[in-house]
Every structure is written in structure tokens, then in C-alpha cells.
KELO-970030 format. One record per residue: x, y, z of N, C-alpha, C in turn; chain; residue number from 0. Coordinates in Angstrom, 1 decimal. Layout:
residues N
<atom n_px="X" n_py="Y" n_pz="Z" ca_px="X" ca_py="Y" ca_pz="Z" c_px="X" c_py="Y" c_pz="Z" chaine="A" num="NUM"/>
...
END
This chain:
residues 130
<atom n_px="0.8" n_py="-1.0" n_pz="0.1" ca_px="0.0" ca_py="0.1" ca_pz="-0.1" c_px="1.0" c_py="1.2" c_pz="-0.2" chaine="A" num="0"/>
<atom n_px="0.4" n_py="2.2" n_pz="-0.8" ca_px="1.4" ca_py="3.3" ca_pz="-0.8" c_px="1.2" c_py="4.2" c_pz="0.1" chaine="A" num="1"/>
<atom n_px="1.9" n_py="5.4" n_pz="0.6" ca_px="1.9" ca_py="6.4" ca_pz="1.6" c_px="0.7" c_py="7.2" c_pz="1.6" chaine="A" num="2"/>
<atom n_px="0.2" n_py="7.5" n_pz="0.2" ca_px="-1.1" ca_py="8.3" ca_pz="0.0" c_px="-2.1" c_py="7.6" c_pz="0.5" chaine="A" num="3"/>
<atom n_px="-2.3" n_py="6.1" n_pz="0.3" ca_px="-3.4" ca_py="5.4" ca_pz="0.4" c_px="-3.5" c_py="5.2" c_pz="1.9" chaine="A" num="4"/>
<atom n_px="-2.1" n_py="4.9" n_pz="2.6" ca_px="-2.2" ca_py="4.8" ca_pz="4.2" c_px="-2.6" c_py="6.1" c_pz="4.9" chaine="A" num="5"/>
<atom n_px="-2.0" n_py="7.0" n_pz="4.4" ca_px="-2.5" ca_py="8.5" ca_pz="5.0" c_px="-4.1" c_py="9.0" c_pz="4.8" chaine="A" num="6"/>
<atom n_px="-4.6" n_py="8.4" n_pz="3.5" ca_px="-6.0" ca_py="8.6" ca_pz="3.3" c_px="-6.9" c_py="7.6" c_pz="4.2" chaine="A" num="7"/>
<atom n_px="-6.4" n_py="6.4" n_pz="4.4" ca_px="-7.0" ca_py="5.7" ca_pz="5.5" c_px="-7.0" c_py="5.9" c_pz="6.8" chaine="A" num="8"/>
<atom n_px="-5.9" n_py="6.5" n_pz="7.2" ca_px="-5.9" ca_py="7.0" ca_pz="8.7" c_px="-6.7" c_py="8.1" c_pz="8.8" chaine="A" num="9"/>
<atom n_px="-6.7" n_py="9.2" n_pz="7.6" ca_px="-7.9" ca_py="10.3" ca_pz="7.8" c_px="-9.3" c_py="10.0" c_pz="7.8" chaine="A" num="10"/>
<atom n_px="-9.7" n_py="9.0" n_pz="6.9" ca_px="-10.7" ca_py="8.2" ca_pz="7.1" c_px="-11.3" c_py="7.6" c_pz="8.5" chaine="A" num="11"/>
<atom n_px="-10.3" n_py="6.7" n_pz="9.0" ca_px="-10.7" ca_py="6.4" ca_pz="10.3" c_px="-10.5" c_py="7.4" c_pz="11.5" chaine="A" num="12"/>
<atom n_px="-10.0" n_py="8.4" n_pz="11.3" ca_px="-10.0" ca_py="9.2" ca_pz="12.4" c_px="-11.3" c_py="10.3" c_pz="12.1" chaine="A" num="13"/>
<atom n_px="-11.8" n_py="10.4" n_pz="10.9" ca_px="-13.0" ca_py="11.1" ca_pz="10.8" c_px="-14.3" c_py="10.5" c_pz="11.2" chaine="A" num="14"/>
<atom n_px="-14.1" n_py="9.3" n_pz="11.1" ca_px="-15.5" ca_py="8.2" ca_pz="11.4" c_px="-15.4" c_py="8.1" c_pz="12.9" chaine="A" num="15"/>
<atom n_px="-14.1" n_py="8.0" n_pz="13.6" ca_px="-14.3" ca_py="7.8" ca_pz="15.1" c_px="-14.6" c_py="9.1" c_pz="15.7" chaine="A" num="16"/>
<atom n_px="-14.1" n_py="10.3" n_pz="14.9" ca_px="-14.6" ca_py="11.4" ca_pz="15.5" c_px="-16.1" c_py="11.9" c_pz="15.5" chaine="A" num="17"/>
<atom n_px="-17.0" n_py="11.3" n_pz="14.5" ca_px="-18.3" ca_py="11.2" ca_pz="14.0" c_px="-19.0" c_py="10.6" c_pz="15.1" chaine="A" num="18"/>
<atom n_px="-18.4" n_py="9.3" n_pz="15.6" ca_px="-18.9" ca_py="8.7" ca_pz="16.5" c_px="-19.1" c_py="8.9" c_pz="17.9" chaine="A" num="19"/>
<atom n_px="-17.9" n_py="9.7" n_pz="18.2" ca_px="-17.7" ca_py="10.3" ca_pz="19.4" c_px="-18.8" c_py="11.4" c_pz="19.7" chaine="A" num="20"/>
<atom n_px="-19.0" n_py="12.3" n_pz="18.6" ca_px="-19.9" ca_py="13.0" ca_pz="18.6" c_px="-21.1" c_py="12.6" c_pz="18.8" chaine="A" num="21"/>
<atom n_px="-21.4" n_py="11.4" n_pz="18.2" ca_px="-22.8" ca_py="10.9" ca_pz="18.4" c_px="-23.0" c_py="10.4" c_pz="19.9" chaine="A" num="22"/>
<atom n_px="-22.0" n_py="9.9" n_pz="20.4" ca_px="-22.2" ca_py="9.3" ca_pz="21.6" c_px="-22.4" c_py="10.4" c_pz="22.7" chaine="A" num="23"/>
<atom n_px="-21.8" n_py="11.5" n_pz="22.4" ca_px="-22.4" ca_py="12.7" ca_pz="23.5" c_px="-23.7" c_py="12.9" c_pz="23.4" chaine="A" num="24"/>
<atom n_px="-24.4" n_py="12.9" n_pz="22.3" ca_px="-25.5" ca_py="13.3" ca_pz="22.2" c_px="-26.7" c_py="12.1" c_pz="22.3" chaine="A" num="25"/>
<atom n_px="-26.1" n_py="10.8" n_pz="23.1" ca_px="-27.0" ca_py="9.8" ca_pz="23.3" c_px="-28.1" c_py="9.7" c_pz="23.8" chaine="A" num="26"/>
<atom n_px="-27.9" n_py="10.5" n_pz="25.1" ca_px="-28.6" ca_py="10.8" ca_pz="26.0" c_px="-30.1" c_py="11.9" c_pz="25.5" chaine="A" num="27"/>
<atom n_px="-29.9" n_py="12.5" n_pz="24.5" ca_px="-31.1" ca_py="13.4" ca_pz="24.2" c_px="-31.6" c_py="13.0" c_pz="22.8" chaine="A" num="28"/>
<atom n_px="-32.9" n_py="13.4" n_pz="22.5" ca_px="-33.4" ca_py="13.4" ca_pz="21.2" c_px="-34.0" c_py="14.9" c_pz="20.9" chaine="A" num="29"/>
<atom n_px="-34.3" n_py="14.9" n_pz="19.7" ca_px="-34.8" ca_py="16.3" ca_pz="19.1" c_px="-36.4" c_py="15.9" c_pz="18.9" chaine="A" num="30"/>
<atom n_px="-37.1" n_py="17.0" n_pz="19.4" ca_px="-38.6" ca_py="17.0" ca_pz="19.1" c_px="-38.9" c_py="18.7" c_pz="18.9" chaine="A" num="31"/>
<atom n_px="-40.0" n_py="18.6" n_pz="18.1" ca_px="-40.6" ca_py="19.9" ca_pz="17.7" c_px="-41.7" c_py="20.3" c_pz="18.2" chaine="A" num="32"/>
<atom n_px="-41.9" n_py="21.7" n_pz="18.8" ca_px="-42.9" ca_py="22.2" ca_pz="19.3" c_px="-43.2" c_py="23.2" c_pz="18.4" chaine="A" num="33"/>
<atom n_px="-44.7" n_py="22.8" n_pz="17.9" ca_px="-45.3" ca_py="23.7" ca_pz="17.0" c_px="-46.4" c_py="24.6" c_pz="17.4" chaine="A" num="34"/>
<atom n_px="-46.0" n_py="25.9" n_pz="17.4" ca_px="-47.0" ca_py="26.8" ca_pz="17.9" c_px="-48.1" c_py="27.3" c_pz="17.0" chaine="A" num="35"/>
<atom n_px="-49.2" n_py="26.8" n_pz="17.1" ca_px="-50.3" ca_py="27.5" ca_pz="15.9" c_px="-51.2" c_py="28.1" c_pz="16.7" chaine="A" num="36"/>
<atom n_px="-50.7" n_py="28.7" n_pz="18.0" ca_px="-51.6" ca_py="29.4" ca_pz="18.8" c_px="-51.5" c_py="30.9" c_pz="18.2" chaine="A" num="37"/>
<atom n_px="-52.2" n_py="31.6" n_pz="18.8" ca_px="-52.3" ca_py="33.2" ca_pz="18.5" c_px="-51.1" c_py="33.9" c_pz="19.6" chaine="A" num="38"/>
<atom n_px="-50.8" n_py="33.0" n_pz="20.8" ca_px="-49.8" ca_py="33.6" ca_pz="21.6" c_px="-48.5" c_py="33.0" c_pz="21.6" chaine="A" num="39"/>
<atom n_px="-47.5" n_py="33.7" n_pz="22.1" ca_px="-46.1" ca_py="33.3" ca_pz="22.1" c_px="-45.8" c_py="32.2" c_pz="23.4" chaine="A" num="40"/>
<atom n_px="-44.9" n_py="31.2" n_pz="23.0" ca_px="-44.5" ca_py="30.2" ca_pz="24.1" c_px="-43.3" c_py="31.0" c_pz="24.6" chaine="A" num="41"/>
<atom n_px="-43.3" n_py="31.2" n_pz="26.2" ca_px="-42.2" ca_py="32.0" ca_pz="26.7" c_px="-41.5" c_py="30.7" c_pz="27.6" chaine="A" num="42"/>
<atom n_px="-42.2" n_py="29.9" n_pz="27.8" ca_px="-41.2" ca_py="28.6" ca_pz="28.7" c_px="-41.8" c_py="27.3" c_pz="28.5" chaine="A" num="43"/>
<atom n_px="-41.0" n_py="26.2" n_pz="28.4" ca_px="-41.2" ca_py="24.9" ca_pz="28.5" c_px="-40.3" c_py="23.8" c_pz="28.9" chaine="A" num="44"/>
<atom n_px="-41.1" n_py="23.0" n_pz="29.7" ca_px="-40.4" ca_py="21.9" ca_pz="30.5" c_px="-40.7" c_py="20.6" c_pz="30.3" chaine="A" num="45"/>
<atom n_px="-40.0" n_py="19.6" n_pz="30.6" ca_px="-40.5" ca_py="18.3" ca_pz="30.4" c_px="-40.2" c_py="17.8" c_pz="31.8" chaine="A" num="46"/>
<atom n_px="-41.0" n_py="16.1" n_pz="31.9" ca_px="-40.7" ca_py="15.4" ca_pz="33.0" c_px="-41.1" c_py="14.0" c_pz="32.4" chaine="A" num="47"/>
<atom n_px="-40.9" n_py="12.8" n_pz="32.8" ca_px="-41.4" ca_py="11.7" ca_pz="32.6" c_px="-43.1" c_py="11.5" c_pz="33.1" chaine="A" num="48"/>
<atom n_px="-43.7" n_py="11.1" n_pz="32.2" ca_px="-45.2" ca_py="11.1" ca_pz="32.4" c_px="-45.6" c_py="10.8" c_pz="34.1" chaine="A" num="49"/>
<atom n_px="-46.2" n_py="11.6" n_pz="34.6" ca_px="-46.9" ca_py="11.2" ca_pz="35.9" c_px="-45.9" c_py="11.9" c_pz="36.7" chaine="A" num="50"/>
<atom n_px="-44.5" n_py="12.0" n_pz="36.5" ca_px="-43.6" ca_py="12.8" ca_pz="37.5" c_px="-43.6" c_py="14.0" c_pz="37.8" chaine="A" num="51"/>
<atom n_px="-43.3" n_py="14.8" n_pz="38.9" ca_px="-43.4" ca_py="16.2" ca_pz="39.0" c_px="-42.2" c_py="17.1" c_pz="38.9" chaine="A" num="52"/>
<atom n_px="-41.3" n_py="16.2" n_pz="38.6" ca_px="-39.8" ca_py="16.9" ca_pz="38.6" c_px="-39.3" c_py="17.5" c_pz="37.1" chaine="A" num="53"/>
<atom n_px="-40.2" n_py="18.6" n_pz="36.8" ca_px="-40.1" ca_py="19.1" ca_pz="35.3" c_px="-38.6" c_py="19.8" c_pz="35.1" chaine="A" num="54"/>
<atom n_px="-38.3" n_py="19.5" n_pz="34.0" ca_px="-36.7" ca_py="20.1" ca_pz="33.9" c_px="-37.0" c_py="21.1" c_pz="32.6" chaine="A" num="55"/>
<atom n_px="-36.5" n_py="22.4" n_pz="32.8" ca_px="-36.5" ca_py="23.3" ca_pz="31.9" c_px="-36.2" c_py="22.9" c_pz="30.6" chaine="A" num="56"/>
<atom n_px="-36.7" n_py="23.2" n_pz="29.3" ca_px="-36.2" ca_py="23.2" ca_pz="28.2" c_px="-35.5" c_py="24.5" c_pz="27.6" chaine="A" num="57"/>
<atom n_px="-34.5" n_py="24.5" n_pz="27.1" ca_px="-34.0" ca_py="25.7" ca_pz="26.8" c_px="-34.7" c_py="26.2" c_pz="25.6" chaine="A" num="58"/>
<atom n_px="-35.6" n_py="27.4" n_pz="25.3" ca_px="-36.3" ca_py="27.7" ca_pz="24.2" c_px="-36.4" c_py="29.2" c_pz="24.0" chaine="A" num="59"/>
<atom n_px="-36.2" n_py="29.9" n_pz="23.1" ca_px="-36.3" ca_py="31.2" ca_pz="23.0" c_px="-37.6" c_py="31.4" c_pz="22.8" chaine="A" num="60"/>
<atom n_px="-38.4" n_py="32.6" n_pz="23.1" ca_px="-40.0" ca_py="32.9" ca_pz="22.7" c_px="-40.5" c_py="32.5" c_pz="21.6" chaine="A" num="61"/>
<atom n_px="-41.2" n_py="31.6" n_pz="21.4" ca_px="-41.8" ca_py="31.1" ca_pz="20.4" c_px="-43.1" c_py="31.7" c_pz="20.0" chaine="A" num="62"/>
<atom n_px="-42.7" n_py="32.4" n_pz="18.8" ca_px="-44.1" ca_py="33.2" ca_pz="18.5" c_px="-45.5" c_py="32.4" c_pz="17.8" chaine="A" num="63"/>
<atom n_px="-46.4" n_py="32.8" n_pz="18.1" ca_px="-47.7" ca_py="32.1" ca_pz="17.3" c_px="-47.7" c_py="32.1" c_pz="16.1" chaine="A" num="64"/>
<atom n_px="-48.7" n_py="31.5" n_pz="15.4" ca_px="-48.8" ca_py="31.7" ca_pz="14.2" c_px="-48.0" c_py="30.6" c_pz="13.2" chaine="A" num="65"/>
<atom n_px="-48.0" n_py="29.3" n_pz="13.6" ca_px="-47.2" ca_py="28.0" ca_pz="13.0" c_px="-45.7" c_py="28.4" c_pz="13.0" chaine="A" num="66"/>
<atom n_px="-45.3" n_py="28.8" n_pz="14.1" ca_px="-43.7" ca_py="28.8" ca_pz="14.2" c_px="-43.3" c_py="27.5" c_pz="14.9" chaine="A" num="67"/>
<atom n_px="-42.3" n_py="27.0" n_pz="14.6" ca_px="-41.6" ca_py="25.9" ca_pz="15.1" c_px="-40.3" c_py="25.8" c_pz="16.0" chaine="A" num="68"/>
<atom n_px="-40.2" n_py="25.2" n_pz="17.1" ca_px="-38.7" ca_py="25.2" ca_pz="17.8" c_px="-38.5" c_py="23.8" c_pz="17.8" chaine="A" num="69"/>
<atom n_px="-37.3" n_py="23.5" n_pz="17.3" ca_px="-36.9" ca_py="21.9" ca_pz="17.8" c_px="-36.1" c_py="22.1" c_pz="18.9" chaine="A" num="70"/>
<atom n_px="-36.3" n_py="21.3" n_pz="20.0" ca_px="-35.9" ca_py="21.3" ca_pz="21.3" c_px="-35.2" c_py="19.8" c_pz="21.7" chaine="A" num="71"/>
<atom n_px="-34.0" n_py="19.9" n_pz="22.4" ca_px="-33.5" ca_py="18.6" ca_pz="23.0" c_px="-34.3" c_py="18.1" c_pz="24.1" chaine="A" num="72"/>
<atom n_px="-34.8" n_py="16.7" n_pz="24.0" ca_px="-35.1" ca_py="16.5" ca_pz="25.3" c_px="-34.6" c_py="15.1" c_pz="25.7" chaine="A" num="73"/>
<atom n_px="-34.7" n_py="14.4" n_pz="27.1" ca_px="-34.0" ca_py="13.0" ca_pz="27.4" c_px="-34.6" c_py="12.1" c_pz="26.7" chaine="A" num="74"/>
<atom n_px="-33.7" n_py="11.0" n_pz="26.0" ca_px="-34.0" ca_py="9.9" ca_pz="25.6" c_px="-34.3" c_py="8.8" c_pz="26.7" chaine="A" num="75"/>
<atom n_px="-34.3" n_py="9.3" n_pz="28.1" ca_px="-34.7" ca_py="8.1" ca_pz="29.1" c_px="-35.9" c_py="7.5" c_pz="29.1" chaine="A" num="76"/>
<atom n_px="-36.9" n_py="8.8" n_pz="28.7" ca_px="-38.4" ca_py="7.8" ca_pz="28.8" c_px="-38.8" c_py="8.4" c_pz="27.6" chaine="A" num="77"/>
<atom n_px="-39.8" n_py="7.6" n_pz="27.0" ca_px="-40.7" ca_py="7.7" ca_pz="25.8" c_px="-41.7" c_py="8.8" c_pz="25.9" chaine="A" num="78"/>
<atom n_px="-42.5" n_py="8.4" n_pz="27.2" ca_px="-43.6" ca_py="9.1" ca_pz="27.3" c_px="-43.5" c_py="10.2" c_pz="28.6" chaine="A" num="79"/>
<atom n_px="-43.7" n_py="11.3" n_pz="28.0" ca_px="-43.3" ca_py="12.5" ca_pz="28.8" c_px="-44.4" c_py="13.5" c_pz="28.8" chaine="A" num="80"/>
<atom n_px="-44.2" n_py="14.3" n_pz="29.9" ca_px="-45.4" ca_py="15.4" ca_pz="30.1" c_px="-44.8" c_py="16.6" c_pz="29.9" chaine="A" num="81"/>
<atom n_px="-45.3" n_py="17.5" n_pz="29.2" ca_px="-44.9" ca_py="19.0" ca_pz="28.8" c_px="-45.7" c_py="20.0" c_pz="29.4" chaine="A" num="82"/>
<atom n_px="-45.0" n_py="20.9" n_pz="30.0" ca_px="-45.7" ca_py="22.2" ca_pz="30.8" c_px="-45.2" c_py="23.4" c_pz="29.9" chaine="A" num="83"/>
<atom n_px="-46.1" n_py="23.8" n_pz="29.2" ca_px="-45.9" ca_py="25.1" ca_pz="28.3" c_px="-46.4" c_py="26.3" c_pz="28.8" chaine="A" num="84"/>
<atom n_px="-45.6" n_py="27.3" n_pz="29.0" ca_px="-46.2" ca_py="28.5" ca_pz="29.4" c_px="-46.3" c_py="29.6" c_pz="28.3" chaine="A" num="85"/>
<atom n_px="-47.4" n_py="30.1" n_pz="28.4" ca_px="-47.7" ca_py="31.5" ca_pz="27.4" c_px="-47.6" c_py="32.6" c_pz="27.8" chaine="A" num="86"/>
<atom n_px="-47.2" n_py="33.7" n_pz="26.7" ca_px="-47.0" ca_py="35.0" ca_pz="27.2" c_px="-48.0" c_py="35.7" c_pz="28.0" chaine="A" num="87"/>
<atom n_px="-49.4" n_py="35.3" n_pz="27.7" ca_px="-50.5" ca_py="35.8" ca_pz="28.7" c_px="-50.8" c_py="35.3" c_pz="30.1" chaine="A" num="88"/>
<atom n_px="-49.9" n_py="34.3" n_pz="30.5" ca_px="-49.8" ca_py="33.9" ca_pz="31.7" c_px="-50.5" c_py="32.6" c_pz="31.9" chaine="A" num="89"/>
<atom n_px="-51.2" n_py="32.2" n_pz="30.7" ca_px="-51.5" ca_py="30.6" ca_pz="30.8" c_px="-50.3" c_py="29.6" c_pz="31.0" chaine="A" num="90"/>
<atom n_px="-50.5" n_py="28.3" n_pz="31.4" ca_px="-49.9" ca_py="27.3" ca_pz="31.7" c_px="-50.5" c_py="26.3" c_pz="31.5" chaine="A" num="91"/>
<atom n_px="-50.1" n_py="25.4" n_pz="30.4" ca_px="-51.1" ca_py="24.1" ca_pz="30.0" c_px="-49.9" c_py="22.9" c_pz="30.1" chaine="A" num="92"/>
<atom n_px="-50.5" n_py="21.9" n_pz="30.7" ca_px="-49.9" ca_py="20.6" ca_pz="30.8" c_px="-50.3" c_py="19.6" c_pz="29.7" chaine="A" num="93"/>
<atom n_px="-49.4" n_py="19.1" n_pz="28.8" ca_px="-49.5" ca_py="18.3" ca_pz="27.9" c_px="-49.3" c_py="16.7" c_pz="28.3" chaine="A" num="94"/>
<atom n_px="-49.9" n_py="16.1" n_pz="28.7" ca_px="-49.9" ca_py="14.7" ca_pz="29.5" c_px="-49.6" c_py="13.7" c_pz="28.6" chaine="A" num="95"/>
<atom n_px="-48.8" n_py="12.6" n_pz="28.9" ca_px="-48.4" ca_py="11.3" ca_pz="28.1" c_px="-47.9" c_py="11.4" c_pz="26.6" chaine="A" num="96"/>
<atom n_px="-47.0" n_py="12.3" n_pz="26.3" ca_px="-46.6" ca_py="12.7" ca_pz="24.9" c_px="-45.6" c_py="11.8" c_pz="24.5" chaine="A" num="97"/>
<atom n_px="-45.9" n_py="10.5" n_pz="23.7" ca_px="-44.8" ca_py="9.6" ca_pz="23.4" c_px="-43.9" c_py="10.4" c_pz="22.4" chaine="A" num="98"/>
<atom n_px="-42.9" n_py="10.6" n_pz="22.9" ca_px="-41.8" ca_py="11.4" ca_pz="21.8" c_px="-40.8" c_py="10.1" c_pz="21.0" chaine="A" num="99"/>
<atom n_px="-41.2" n_py="9.2" n_pz="21.4" ca_px="-40.7" ca_py="8.1" ca_pz="20.6" c_px="-41.5" c_py="7.9" c_pz="19.2" chaine="A" num="100"/>
<atom n_px="-42.6" n_py="8.1" n_pz="19.5" ca_px="-43.4" ca_py="7.6" ca_pz="18.5" c_px="-43.9" c_py="8.9" c_pz="17.6" chaine="A" num="101"/>
<atom n_px="-43.5" n_py="10.0" n_pz="18.0" ca_px="-44.0" ca_py="11.3" ca_pz="17.4" c_px="-42.9" c_py="12.0" c_pz="17.2" chaine="A" num="102"/>
<atom n_px="-42.9" n_py="12.9" n_pz="16.1" ca_px="-41.8" ca_py="13.9" ca_pz="16.1" c_px="-42.2" c_py="15.4" c_pz="16.9" chaine="A" num="103"/>
<atom n_px="-43.4" n_py="15.5" n_pz="17.1" ca_px="-43.5" ca_py="17.0" ca_pz="17.6" c_px="-44.9" c_py="17.2" c_pz="18.4" chaine="A" num="104"/>
<atom n_px="-45.3" n_py="18.3" n_pz="18.9" ca_px="-46.5" ca_py="18.7" ca_pz="19.7" c_px="-46.8" c_py="19.6" c_pz="19.1" chaine="A" num="105"/>
<atom n_px="-48.2" n_py="19.9" n_pz="18.5" ca_px="-49.0" ca_py="20.9" ca_pz="18.1" c_px="-49.5" c_py="21.9" c_pz="19.4" chaine="A" num="106"/>
<atom n_px="-49.2" n_py="23.2" n_pz="19.5" ca_px="-49.8" ca_py="23.9" ca_pz="20.7" c_px="-50.8" c_py="24.8" c_pz="19.9" chaine="A" num="107"/>
<atom n_px="-52.2" n_py="24.5" n_pz="20.2" ca_px="-53.1" ca_py="25.1" ca_pz="19.5" c_px="-53.9" c_py="26.1" c_pz="20.6" chaine="A" num="108"/>
<atom n_px="-54.4" n_py="27.4" n_pz="19.8" ca_px="-55.0" ca_py="28.3" ca_pz="20.6" c_px="-56.3" c_py="27.6" c_pz="21.4" chaine="A" num="109"/>
<atom n_px="-56.9" n_py="26.6" n_pz="20.9" ca_px="-58.0" ca_py="26.3" ca_pz="21.6" c_px="-57.9" c_py="25.4" c_pz="22.7" chaine="A" num="110"/>
<atom n_px="-56.6" n_py="24.9" n_pz="23.0" ca_px="-56.2" ca_py="24.1" ca_pz="24.0" c_px="-56.2" c_py="24.7" c_pz="25.3" chaine="A" num="111"/>
<atom n_px="-57.0" n_py="23.9" n_pz="26.5" ca_px="-57.2" ca_py="24.5" ca_pz="27.7" c_px="-57.6" c_py="25.8" c_pz="28.0" chaine="A" num="112"/>
<atom n_px="-58.9" n_py="26.2" n_pz="27.2" ca_px="-59.5" ca_py="27.4" ca_pz="27.4" c_px="-60.5" c_py="27.6" c_pz="28.3" chaine="A" num="113"/>
<atom n_px="-59.9" n_py="27.1" n_pz="29.6" ca_px="-61.0" ca_py="27.3" ca_pz="30.9" c_px="-60.4" c_py="28.4" c_pz="31.4" chaine="A" num="114"/>
<atom n_px="-61.3" n_py="28.9" n_pz="32.5" ca_px="-60.9" ca_py="30.3" ca_pz="33.1" c_px="-60.1" c_py="29.7" c_pz="34.4" chaine="A" num="115"/>
<atom n_px="-59.3" n_py="28.7" n_pz="34.6" ca_px="-58.8" ca_py="28.3" ca_pz="35.6" c_px="-57.4" c_py="29.2" c_pz="35.9" chaine="A" num="116"/>
<atom n_px="-56.9" n_py="29.7" n_pz="37.0" ca_px="-55.8" ca_py="30.0" ca_pz="37.4" c_px="-54.8" c_py="28.9" c_pz="37.5" chaine="A" num="117"/>
<atom n_px="-53.6" n_py="29.0" n_pz="37.3" ca_px="-52.7" ca_py="28.0" ca_pz="37.1" c_px="-52.5" c_py="27.0" c_pz="36.1" chaine="A" num="118"/>
<atom n_px="-52.1" n_py="26.1" n_pz="36.2" ca_px="-51.9" ca_py="25.0" ca_pz="35.0" c_px="-53.2" c_py="24.2" c_pz="35.0" chaine="A" num="119"/>
<atom n_px="-53.5" n_py="24.4" n_pz="33.6" ca_px="-54.7" ca_py="23.6" ca_pz="32.9" c_px="-54.2" c_py="22.5" c_pz="32.2" chaine="A" num="120"/>
<atom n_px="-54.7" n_py="21.4" n_pz="32.5" ca_px="-54.4" ca_py="19.9" ca_pz="31.9" c_px="-55.1" c_py="19.9" c_pz="30.6" chaine="A" num="121"/>
<atom n_px="-54.1" n_py="19.3" n_pz="29.4" ca_px="-55.0" ca_py="19.3" ca_pz="28.4" c_px="-55.5" c_py="18.1" c_pz="27.9" chaine="A" num="122"/>
<atom n_px="-56.8" n_py="17.6" n_pz="27.6" ca_px="-57.2" ca_py="16.3" ca_pz="27.9" c_px="-56.7" c_py="15.3" c_pz="26.4" chaine="A" num="123"/>
<atom n_px="-56.8" n_py="15.9" n_pz="25.3" ca_px="-56.3" ca_py="15.1" ca_pz="24.1" c_px="-54.9" c_py="15.9" c_pz="23.6" chaine="A" num="124"/>
<atom n_px="-53.9" n_py="15.3" n_pz="23.6" ca_px="-52.7" ca_py="16.1" ca_pz="23.3" c_px="-52.5" c_py="15.8" c_pz="21.8" chaine="A" num="125"/>
<atom n_px="-52.7" n_py="17.3" n_pz="21.0" ca_px="-52.3" ca_py="16.6" ca_pz="19.6" c_px="-50.9" c_py="16.6" c_pz="19.3" chaine="A" num="126"/>
<atom n_px="-50.5" n_py="15.7" n_pz="18.2" ca_px="-49.2" ca_py="15.5" ca_pz="18.0" c_px="-48.8" c_py="15.3" c_pz="16.6" chaine="A" num="127"/>
<atom n_px="-47.5" n_py="15.4" n_pz="16.3" ca_px="-47.3" ca_py="15.4" ca_pz="14.8" c_px="-46.8" c_py="13.9" c_pz="14.8" chaine="A" num="128"/>
<atom n_px="-47.2" n_py="13.2" n_pz="13.9" ca_px="-46.8" ca_py="11.7" ca_pz="13.6" c_px="-45.5" c_py="11.5" c_pz="12.7" chaine="A" num="129"/>
END
């Protein structure tokens, strides 16, 4: 084997090794879309395993309404998650039992949780993107 072929092989192996190391660092995270089709901006989001009260904040910039999408990272540890979403108008909605392994995203609609309750409103049927 010539020196050029050897160097090319070494470079290829180094690249493959680096790429697998980068993926291993993200092994505990999955990407999930929050699709805001409501009229109001999302100002906060957090997730927890379904039924757990230990919500972990999700890093998200304000997500304007009107069919805007934010792709967020969430833990791979549990497929079924609860999402707590805070809106600019002060509403907080709890989307329960979202299977993040089987769906790509969650639609946040204006009609979700339109009760007069103060505090967190549980959304009965969570719309999701398949």
C-alpha cells in the first residue's frame, strides 16, 4: 500500500472515530418539535417523565404564535413525557402522556385549555405530529 493510500485510510478512520464520539455525546438526547399554531407566544417549556413532578426546563427562545416551530432537545430516558408550556398571557398548559419516541412533535393550539382556571390547565387530548 502506498503512503498516499495509508494517509487517506488514517484520515478516514480518524473522521469516522470523531463522528461516532460526537454522536455518543448526544446519545442521551432526542430532538422534538414544538409547533405553535396558537395566537400567543410560548415563553417557557419544561418536560418530565409522564406522571412525574420533576419538570426540567427546556432551553427555548420565545416561540411566536402563527405556526412557528422550535426544535428542542429532551432526554431519551423516557418515551412518554409530560410537557408544561407557559404562554405570554400567563396561561400554563400541561400536555400529558406525549410519546416522544413515536411522534416528532407537539402542536400547541389556541383552543387548548381554554378554561378560566388560574394556574396550570391539563390538556385532555394532546395533539401531536406523527
